C-alpha positions as CSV (number, residue, x, y, z in Angstrom):
1,M,107.7,102.5,82.3
2,T,106.4,103.1,78.8
3,S,102.7,102.3,78.1
4,K,102.0,98.6,77.9
5,K,99.0,96.3,77.5
6,I,98.8,94.6,80.9
7,M,96.5,91.6,81.6
8,I,95.7,91.0,85.3
9,T,94.0,87.7,86.1
10,G,92.1,87.9,89.3
11,G,92.0,91.6,88.6
12,A,88.8,92.2,90.6
13,G,90.3,90.5,93.7
14,F,92.0,92.3,96.6
15,I,95.5,92.4,95.2
16,G,94.2,92.7,91.6
17,T,92.1,95.8,92.4
18,N,95.1,97.5,94.0
19,F,97.3,96.6,91.0
20,V,94.8,98.0,88.5
21,K,94.8,101.3,90.6
22,H,98.6,101.2,90.5
23,F,99.1,100.5,86.8
24,H,96.1,102.0,85.0
25,K,97.1,105.6,84.6
26,S,99.9,104.9,82.1
27,N,98.9,101.5,80.7
28,S,96.1,99.7,79.0
29,I,94.6,97.3,81.5
30,I,92.7,94.0,80.9
31,V,91.0,92.6,83.9
32,V,90.2,88.9,83.7
33,D,88.1,87.5,86.6
34,D,85.2,85.0,87.0
35,L,83.8,87.1,89.9
36,S,83.3,84.0,92.0
37,R,84.8,85.4,95.2
38,R,82.7,87.5,97.5
39,G,83.3,91.2,97.0
40,T,84.8,91.0,93.5
41,D,81.6,92.4,92.0
42,I,82.0,95.5,94.3
43,N,85.7,95.8,93.4
44,L,84.8,95.6,89.7
45,R,82.3,98.3,90.0
46,F,84.9,100.5,91.8
47,L,87.4,99.8,89.0
48,E,84.9,100.6,86.2
49,E,84.0,103.9,87.9
50,N,87.5,105.0,88.6
51,C,89.9,103.3,86.1
52,N,89.8,102.8,82.4
53,I,89.8,99.0,82.0
54,D,88.7,96.3,79.6
55,F,86.9,93.6,81.6
56,L,86.5,90.0,80.5
57,K,84.5,87.7,82.7
58,A,86.2,84.3,82.3
59,D,87.3,81.2,84.2
60,I,91.0,80.5,83.6
61,T,90.4,76.8,84.3
62,D,88.3,76.5,81.2
63,R,89.7,74.2,78.5
64,D,89.3,76.8,75.7
65,I,90.5,79.8,77.7
66,K,93.8,80.0,75.7
67,N,92.0,80.3,72.3
68,S,89.4,82.7,73.8
69,L,92.1,85.0,75.1
70,L,94.2,84.8,71.8
71,E,91.2,85.7,69.7
72,K,90.4,88.8,71.9
73,Y,93.9,89.8,73.0
74,P,96.5,88.5,70.6
75,D,99.3,90.9,71.6
76,T,99.4,91.3,75.4
77,D,102.7,92.7,76.7
78,I,102.5,91.7,80.3
79,I,100.5,89.1,82.2
80,I,100.2,89.5,86.0
81,H,98.8,86.2,87.1
82,L,97.0,86.6,90.5
83,A,93.9,84.4,90.0
84,G,93.7,81.3,92.1
85,Q,92.4,79.7,95.2
86,V,94.1,81.3,98.2
87,A,93.2,79.4,101.5
88,V,94.9,76.4,103.0
89,T,91.7,75.4,104.7
90,T,89.7,75.5,101.5
91,S,92.3,73.3,99.8
92,I,92.0,70.7,102.4
93,T,88.2,70.7,102.1
94,D,88.2,70.5,98.3
95,P,91.7,69.7,96.9
96,K,90.5,69.0,93.4
97,A,89.0,72.5,93.0
98,D,92.2,73.9,94.5
99,F,94.3,72.0,92.0
100,D,92.2,73.2,89.1
101,S,92.3,76.8,90.2
102,N,95.9,77.1,91.0
103,L,97.7,74.6,88.7
104,T,95.4,74.1,85.7
105,G,94.6,77.8,85.6
106,T,98.3,78.7,85.7
107,I,99.2,76.2,82.9
108,N,96.4,77.6,80.8
109,M,97.7,81.2,81.2
110,L,101.3,80.0,80.5
111,E,100.0,78.3,77.3
112,Y,98.3,81.6,76.3
113,A,101.6,83.4,76.9
114,R,103.5,80.8,74.9
115,A,101.1,81.2,71.9
116,I,101.7,85.0,71.7
117,K,104.3,85.8,69.0
118,Q,106.1,88.4,71.0
119,K,106.4,86.6,74.3
120,P,104.9,88.6,77.1
121,I,106.4,89.2,80.6
122,F,104.8,86.8,83.0
123,L,104.7,87.7,86.7
124,F,103.3,85.1,89.1
125,A,102.0,85.4,92.7
126,S,103.3,82.4,94.6
127,T,103.3,81.9,98.3
128,N,105.6,81.3,101.3
129,K,103.6,78.0,101.8
130,V,105.9,76.3,99.2
131,Y,108.4,76.0,102.1
132,G,106.0,73.9,104.2
133,N,105.7,74.0,108.0
134,L,109.4,74.8,108.5
135,E,109.3,72.2,111.3
136,N,113.0,71.6,111.1
137,I,113.8,75.3,111.8
138,E,114.6,75.9,115.4
139,T,112.3,78.4,117.1
140,T,111.9,79.8,120.6
141,E,108.7,80.9,122.3
142,K,108.5,84.4,123.8
143,D,105.7,86.1,125.7
144,T,103.9,87.3,122.6
145,R,105.5,85.6,119.7
146,H,107.6,82.7,118.3
147,E,111.1,83.7,117.0
148,F,113.7,82.0,114.9
149,K,116.7,80.9,117.0
150,K,119.3,81.5,114.2
151,L,117.8,83.0,111.1
152,E,118.4,86.7,111.8
153,K,116.9,87.9,108.5
154,G,114.3,85.2,108.0
155,I,113.7,82.7,105.2
156,D,115.6,83.1,101.9
157,E,115.2,81.4,98.5
158,N,117.7,78.7,99.4
159,M,115.3,77.1,101.8
160,P,114.4,73.7,100.4
161,L,110.9,73.5,99.0
162,N,108.6,71.3,101.0
163,F,105.0,71.5,99.7
164,H,102.6,71.0,102.6
165,S,98.8,70.9,102.3
166,P,97.0,70.7,98.9
167,Y,97.4,74.5,98.6
168,G,101.2,74.3,99.0
169,C,101.2,71.6,96.4
170,S,99.1,73.4,93.8
171,K,100.8,76.8,94.3
172,G,104.2,75.1,94.4
173,G,103.6,73.2,91.3
174,A,102.4,76.3,89.5
175,D,105.5,78.2,90.8
176,Q,107.8,75.6,89.2
177,Y,105.9,75.5,85.9
178,V,106.3,79.3,85.6
179,R,110.0,78.9,86.1
180,E,110.2,76.0,83.6
181,Y,108.3,78.0,80.9
182,N,111.1,80.6,81.1
183,R,113.8,77.9,80.7
184,T,112.0,75.9,78.0
185,Y,110.0,78.4,76.0
186,G,111.8,81.7,76.8
187,I,108.9,83.4,78.5
188,P,110.4,86.2,80.6
189,S,108.9,85.3,84.0
190,V,109.4,86.2,87.6
191,V,107.9,84.3,90.6
192,F,107.1,86.2,93.8
193,R,106.8,84.0,96.9
194,Q,104.6,86.3,98.9
195,S,104.2,86.5,102.6
196,C,101.2,88.1,104.3
197,I,99.8,90.9,102.0
198,Y,97.2,93.2,103.3
199,G,95.5,96.5,102.4
200,E,92.3,98.2,101.1
201,H,89.7,96.4,99.0
202,Q,90.3,93.2,101.0
203,Y,87.0,91.7,102.1
204,G,88.7,89.4,104.6
205,I,87.1,86.2,105.9
206,E,88.3,84.0,108.7
207,D,90.5,81.6,106.7
208,Q,92.2,84.2,104.5
209,G,93.5,87.8,105.0
210,W,93.9,87.6,108.8
211,I,94.6,91.3,109.3
212,A,91.6,92.4,107.3
213,W,89.4,89.8,108.9
214,G,90.6,90.8,112.4
215,L,89.8,94.4,111.8
216,I,86.5,93.7,110.1
217,A,85.4,91.3,112.9
218,L,86.3,93.6,115.7
219,I,84.8,96.7,114.1
220,S,81.6,95.0,113.2
221,G,81.2,93.1,116.5
222,R,81.8,89.6,115.1
223,Q,83.7,86.9,116.9
224,F,87.4,86.8,116.4
225,T,88.9,83.4,117.2
226,I,92.6,82.8,117.8
227,F,93.7,79.5,116.3
228,G,96.6,78.0,118.2
229,N,98.3,80.1,120.9
230,G,98.2,83.4,119.0
231,K,102.0,83.7,118.9
232,Q,102.2,82.8,115.2
233,V,104.3,85.4,113.4
234,R,104.1,86.8,109.9
235,D,105.9,89.6,108.2
236,V,103.2,91.8,106.7
237,L,103.5,93.8,103.5
238,H,101.1,96.5,102.4
239,V,99.7,95.8,98.9
240,S,101.0,99.2,97.6
241,D,104.6,98.0,98.2
242,L,103.9,94.7,96.5
243,A,102.6,96.6,93.4
244,D,105.8,98.7,93.4
245,A,107.9,95.5,93.4
246,Y,106.0,94.1,90.4
247,E,106.5,97.3,88.5
248,K,110.3,97.3,89.2
249,A,110.4,93.6,88.0
250,I,108.8,94.7,84.7
251,E,111.3,97.6,84.4
252,K,114.3,95.2,85.0
253,I,112.9,92.1,83.3
254,D,116.1,91.5,81.2
255,E,118.0,91.3,84.5
256,V,115.6,89.3,86.6
257,K,113.7,87.0,84.2
258,G,113.7,83.4,85.4
259,L,114.2,84.4,89.0
260,V,112.2,83.7,92.1
261,F,111.9,86.2,95.0
262,N,110.7,85.8,98.5
263,I,108.9,89.0,99.4
264,G,107.2,90.3,102.6
265,G,107.4,93.0,105.1
266,G,110.7,91.7,106.5
267,R,111.6,91.4,110.2
268,C,110.8,95.0,111.0
269,N,107.2,94.5,109.8
270,S,106.6,91.2,111.5
271,L,104.0,90.6,114.2
272,S,102.0,87.9,115.9
273,I,98.3,87.7,116.4
274,I,98.7,88.8,120.0
275,E,100.8,91.8,119.0
276,F,98.3,92.7,116.3
277,L,95.5,92.8,118.9
278,Q,97.7,95.0,121.2
279,I,98.3,97.4,118.3
280,I,94.6,98.0,117.5
281,K,93.2,97.9,121.1
282,S,93.6,101.7,121.5
283,D,91.5,102.4,118.4
284,I,88.9,99.6,118.6
285,D,87.0,98.6,121.7
286,T,88.3,95.0,121.8
287,E,87.9,92.3,124.4
288,N,90.7,91.3,126.7
289,S,90.2,87.6,125.8
290,Y,89.2,85.7,122.7
291,P,88.0,82.2,122.1
292,H,90.7,79.8,121.0
293,G,90.6,77.1,118.4
294,E,93.0,74.3,117.6
295,K,96.1,75.1,115.5
296,R,95.3,74.9,111.9
297,N,96.8,72.2,109.6
298,G,99.7,73.6,107.6
299,D,100.0,76.8,109.8
300,Q,103.7,77.8,110.2
301,K,104.7,79.0,113.7
302,I,106.7,81.8,112.1
303,F,107.4,83.1,108.6
304,I,109.6,86.1,108.0
305,S,110.8,86.7,104.5
306,D,114.4,87.5,104.0
307,N,114.1,90.2,101.4
308,S,117.8,90.5,100.6
309,K,117.5,89.1,97.1
310,V,114.6,91.2,95.9
311,E,116.0,94.3,97.5
312,N,119.4,93.9,95.8
313,A,117.9,92.8,92.4
314,L,115.2,95.5,92.1
315,G,116.4,98.3,94.4
316,W,113.1,97.8,96.3
317,R,112.2,98.1,99.9
318,P,108.9,98.4,101.8
319,K,107.8,102.0,102.3
320,V,104.6,101.4,104.3
321,G,105.4,100.3,107.9
322,H,102.9,97.9,109.5
323,L,101.6,100.5,112.0
324,E,100.8,102.9,109.1
325,G,99.4,100.2,106.9
326,I,97.1,98.9,109.6
327,K,95.8,102.4,110.3
328,K,95.1,102.9,106.5
329,L,93.2,99.6,106.3
330,Q,91.3,100.3,109.5
331,K,90.2,103.7,108.1
332,W,89.1,102.0,104.8
333,I,87.1,99.3,106.6
334,K,85.3,101.8,108.9
335,A,84.4,103.9,105.8
336,N,83.0,100.8,104.0
337,I,81.7,98.7,106.9
338,G,78.1,98.7,105.6
339,T,79.2,97.3,102.3
340,I,81.6,94.8,103.9
341,T,78.9,93.5,106.2
342,K,76.6,92.9,103.3
343,V,79.4,91.0,101.4
344,L,80.1,88.8,104.4
345,G,76.4,88.2,105.1
């Protein structure tokens, strides 16, 4: 990929930090972040010390953000839009803030893209939650996990949208606006409906980033609660593989603009909470039993992404298996546990 000017919103967040690391060596990187999330100030300091970035502290929900960005950055080549509210639980507690962050913020960034003379590539981080609870999909319950009865590869992009929870509504609405701005205004966009993304620089808390939170809690001696029966299944994707997919979408934008992709670790990288605890018990002194809480509103029994479309379109496949990825994240957490503990309070 030839050198480009890339703006990453939410660039000091978990995924954003890893994307800056991925793209910065051969591109000019603009990080836009309001630093409201815990740990983003630490991530920003890491980026400023290790990467050549231009940082703008800004809230993308502000009414004047489009003009502010145009004045400072009139010719951005690529916008990777990651900023937003990320937890279903938070959206239920404060749906208005969730709407503003995910939908208003996305519209503002799309309007900025529309105002640029040479339309920038626009890549959007959506979510598997746009498919709802998948309550109509037949599942079976095994000893350690739920499984689909018939969907051998998982959920593909033909699954009907069924926004569930305020978070599903706000991200789903933003998802559709990104696609519409491609059709109506010619902005070359791609939507990634992401499954469970994990990796380094993730300061997990209980209601978001469950793999990171599980490792942090168990390493630091905090309580780890299993909500529901622990057999909920997600396909997990290491953040480095996600960055690789975004780069391939940029390289093939003429072929994939306007498309939406489900993306996750796929069936071979799927695991339940129970299975996750079994994986890490040899490395971390974990308990044999954990307190249980009620199943969370909006929680899918199982989500596994059928990656067929993104694999065929981009020539992409995950390279980091879940066992390797969990080991890498565990090593990073152990090396940074003092800082992480301070962040979490």
